[in-house]
N, C-alpha and C positions, 0 to 999 in steps of 0.2 A: 304777840299779835301777829308776828308775819304769818306765822303758819295758819292762821285763821283765815289773812287773806288767802292763801296757796288754798286751801279746802273751796274758800269760796270760789276759788275761778276753775278749780278743778271739777266743782259739782256743776256751775254754769256749761264746761267744755263740755262733760256728760252730756246733761240735757240736751244741750243743739248738737249732740253727737245723738241721740237716742231720735230727737224729731226728723233731722235728716234722714237717716235710716228707715223712719217710718213713712216719712215722703217716699222715699224711693220705693218702698214696698206696697205704697198706697198707688202709685202711680204704675206700676208695672201691672199688677191685680186691678185696676179699673180699666186699663188699656185690653187688658185681656178678657175681662168681662164684658166690655163694649164692642168688642171685634164683631162684625158680619159675615155671616158664613153664606156663600151663594151655594144652596144644594137644593138638586130637584125634588121636588116631595113626588115619588112614584107611585101610580097604583098600586094597590095590594088586593089578594083575594080575600075577603071576610068572609069566613064560614058563620052561618045560622043554624047548623044542624048541632045537635045533642053532642056530640063524635069530636067536632071543631070545637067547641064553646070548653067542652070539657077538659081537651087537651090545653088549651090557653090558660085555663084555672089552674091547672096541673104546673103549668109551667109560671104562673106568677105565684104562687102559693110555695113551691118546693124547688125551682131552677132560678129563676129570675130574682126571684127572693121581693118581689114588688110589694107586698102587703108587709115587709119588715118595716116600712118606711110610712107606706100610706095606706096600712091599716087593714084590717080584715075586711073592712067594708068599702075600701078603696078610695073612700070619703077623705082622706087626707090626717094629717095628724102633725102637731106641732114640736119642735123635737129641738128647739132653742129658742131662747127671747131673754139677750143679755147682752149688756156692754161690750164684753170681752170679746166674744167667738161671734155673736151679732144674734138678729132674727131671722131663724131659718125656719122652713115649714114644708112639708113634703104635699105637692098640691091633691087636691078634690080632682081624681079623674072620672067621677060618674058625671051624670048629665043634669042633676040637680046644681042649685043658685051656689055659685062660686066655683063650680064644676068644668072640667076641661071638655065633656063630652058635647057640649053645645056651640064649644066655639073652636072646636080643632075637627074638622073631617078625618075622615080614614087615614087616606096618602101623609096628612100634617102629621098626624097622631105616631105613624108610624115613622115617622125621619123623627119626629124628636125620642123616638127611645131610641134608635139607631144612631143617631149623628149627634145628639144632645143639644137641640138648639129649639126654639121657640117657632111660633107662627111667623116673626118678622126673621129669625135667620141670625136672631142672639143666642149666646151659651146660656143653656139651661143651669143652673147651679146643683151642684153635689148630685147630680145624675148620673149613674154607671153607665153610661154609654159607651166608655172603654171596652167592656165584657158585651154589654149590647150590638154593639153592631158587629156582631159574629152571628147574629139571629139570621137561621133563613128565610126565606119570601113566607116560605110555609107558616112558618111559627112565630111570626113578627104580625102575620094577619091573623094569628088565634089568637093572640095578647089582644089585639084591638078587638076580634070579635067578643072577647070575654068580658072586657070592659065594656063594650057597648049593651052586653047582655044583664050587666049591675041592675038592680033598682037605683034609684038616684038617691042621692044625700044631700041635704042644703047645709053646708059648711064652709064658709069662708077665713080666709086669713090675711092678715096685714100683709104690705108690699116686705119682701125680704130685704134684711140688709145685713152688709156680711161686715163681722168685726175683725180688729185687727188679728185676731188670735188664728181665725181661717186663715186671712189674708198669707199671714206669717205663712202656716203649714204647708198651703197649697203651693209656698217658693221651695221649701226646706226639706218637704217629706212627698208621699204619693197621695197625699189628702186630694182629691177629686172636684175641689172647687170650680172649676172651666173644663171638665173630661173633653169637650169639642176640640181641642187644643192636640190631642192624645187619639182623635178618631181618623182612620185613612178614609176619609170623606169620596174618595176617589174609588174605594173597593165594591167590587161587583158581589155583593152576598150570592150563595146557591139557592135554588127554590127549595129543595129541599135534602133532608137526610135521612138516611136509614136509620131507623129507632132499634136497635140490635143491641147486644152483648159486646160490642168491639171495642176495642181501644182506640178506633178511630171517633167512637160516637162518646166516648169516656171524654176525650179529648174536646169537641162540641161543648158537653156539658160542662165541663171544668171552664171553657173560655165564656160561655155566657152566665156562668152561675158566679162570676165575678172571682174564682180562685186565684187569677192571677193579678188581681186589683190590688190583692191585699198580699200573698205570697210572692210575689214577682213575676216578671214574665217568663222565668224559667223555673218557678216554683221552689225557689233554695231559700224562702222566707226572708226577714229583715223587718224593720221597723216600719210599723205604720201609725205610730204617734206615740207621744210622752209615754212611756211604760207599757207601751202595747207593742210589743213582738209577734210579728205569725211565723208560725213552724215553717222549718224546711219538710215540703215534701216529696223529695226526691229520694231514690235510696239511699241517699248519704244519711238524712234525717229519719224516714220510716222505713228503712231497710229491715228492720227485725221484728217488725209489726207484720201480722198475718191478717189475713182477709178478714176473718172473725173479727180481729183486732181494729179494723176498720171500718167495721159496719156499727161494732157497739159504739168506736167513738162518733160517729154520727146520728146513732139513733138514741144513744144515752149521754153522751159527753164525756165521754170516762176513756183518758187513755189506758194503753196497757198497763203501766205501772199502777192504775186505779186514781190518780189526781184528774179532777174535772178540768174541765177544757173551758178558758176563761168566752164569758159570755157574749164578749166583741166576736169572736166567732159561730156563725149564724146556723150551729150546727141542728138547732129544731127545724129550721122551715129545711137543711139538707137530707134531713135524718127523714123528711116526707118522701125523698126519690125513690121509687120502685126497686126491689132487691137487684132486678136485670140491670137497671141505670148506675145503682151504688156500683156494683161489680164491671160495670163500663169503665167507670172514673176508675176504679181501684185497679185495672189492667192497665191505663193509661198512666199513672203515676209511676207503676211499675217498669212502664217502657221508657219514662225519661230521663238521661244522663245524670248519674249522682252530681251535687255539686255541694260545695263548703256552704255553709250558712251565709246566706246574705250575698254571695256571690251572684250578680246578675248580669 
């Protein structure tokens, strides 16, 4: 009977330990989500011409990949609703019922995109602003212009609820629960950038496209979640690839060896980039230093 008592004591200790760990995780993540950021909502030039709106559409669907989460109509989409991960939805970005279009003016919407904070200065959840902070003034204005041009969609979602798994992942991985924490809020973005086939433009596209968010700040790959490794994009990882291989990977989701790329990699959206844009990204990846997998 002594061993039964010992097992009971051990079970109690383990439960108390688990409760203590969860309490710490809850406290840290709640503090991060409740923080208020003082960032000026600066004026942006929002195009109303067809070329400017088309630029915004291309950015949203092929490069920044807004449509991946918010839907093709930008009316929002329920991503998760369970006790473990939480209740998370990509919000309605249109001017319809439940949308941000009527509640955010242009500067506030641009600030939300680049800084990951809402109208009250509190952090947005799971919003890749760590990538969008690099958007030029012209491109963030084009995104806003495109969103303003969309038909209103009436779609509402219940309040977000962050579960224990999302909280733990945010502390142990690069999961962007509170992207505002890693945004340089003092950064002054350039007004524009030359849209050409240079490696400099390729770097810009890779940054705003979220490549570093998953593949690491040095593009050497690593884990982005349980069973979800991101590949090494440096010459140490894709050094044997040809440019044709790279095009096929983005356009067809197939590696040089014939294996399929995991759907966690948004290759269908990246494949919508123009040939010169993909070429520019290829030149950039060929220019970065070779690094071992996961070495950040």
